[in-house]
C-alpha positions as CSV (number, residue, x, y, z in Angstrom):
1,M,254.7,131.9,124.7
2,A,256.0,129.6,127.5
3,E,253.2,126.9,126.7
4,S,254.2,126.9,123.0
5,I,257.4,126.3,124.1
6,Q,256.6,123.6,126.5
7,R,254.6,121.7,124.0
8,I,257.0,121.9,121.1
9,L,259.6,120.6,123.8
10,K,257.6,117.6,124.9
11,Q,256.4,116.6,121.5
12,R,260.5,116.7,120.6
13,T,261.1,114.8,123.8
14,L,258.7,111.8,124.1
15,D,257.9,111.6,120.1
16,G,258.0,107.8,119.5
17,Q,259.8,107.3,123.2
18,H,258.0,104.9,125.8
19,P,259.9,106.2,129.2
20,Q,260.4,103.4,131.9
21,S,260.8,106.1,135.2
22,P,260.5,109.9,135.6
23,A,264.4,110.2,135.7
24,E,264.3,108.9,132.2
25,I,262.0,111.6,131.2
26,G,263.7,114.4,133.1
27,G,266.8,113.6,131.3
28,W,265.3,113.2,127.7
29,F,264.0,116.9,128.3
30,E,267.1,117.9,129.3
31,Q,268.8,116.5,126.5
32,T,266.4,117.9,124.4
33,A,266.6,121.3,125.7
34,Q,270.3,121.7,125.5
35,A,270.4,120.7,121.7
36,W,267.4,123.2,121.0
37,N,269.7,125.8,123.0
38,R,272.5,125.0,120.4
39,Q,270.0,125.3,117.4
40,P,267.0,127.1,118.3
41,T,264.0,127.2,116.2
42,P,263.5,130.8,114.5
43,F,260.2,132.1,115.6
44,L,257.9,134.3,112.9
45,W,256.5,136.9,114.3
46,N,254.2,138.6,112.1
47,G,254.6,135.9,109.6
48,K,252.3,134.7,106.9
49,R,249.4,133.4,109.2
50,R,249.0,136.5,111.0
51,Q,248.8,138.3,107.6
52,R,246.3,135.8,106.7
53,R,244.4,136.0,110.1
54,R,244.7,140.0,109.9
55,K,241.0,142.0,109.5
56,R,240.5,144.1,106.7
57,S,239.5,147.5,107.7
58,G,236.0,147.2,106.7
59,D,235.5,144.3,109.1
60,G,234.4,145.9,112.3
61,H,235.4,147.0,115.4
62,A,236.2,143.3,117.6
63,V,233.6,143.0,121.1
64,G,235.7,141.3,124.0
65,G,236.8,138.4,123.2
66,S,233.1,137.2,122.4
67,G,233.6,137.2,118.1
68,A,230.9,139.7,118.0
69,H,231.8,143.1,116.1
70,T,230.4,146.5,115.5
71,Q,230.7,149.2,113.2
72,Q,232.1,152.1,115.8
73,P,234.1,151.2,118.5
74,L,232.7,151.2,121.7
């Protein structure tokens, strides 16, 4: 989840900006993080997207991370 948060902060911080120095970027990230802490984005677990991606019971059992499926668990 840390990568997701970093991606969101980067997008919000640098969107449409043209920094002149690394210190300026650091200041922008600090301001963005403080604003986000005051009014955080709600993360939804098991939301609509997960429901769409959830497999039906008859779809089989995943084999490792390969995308292959079997009828019986291995």
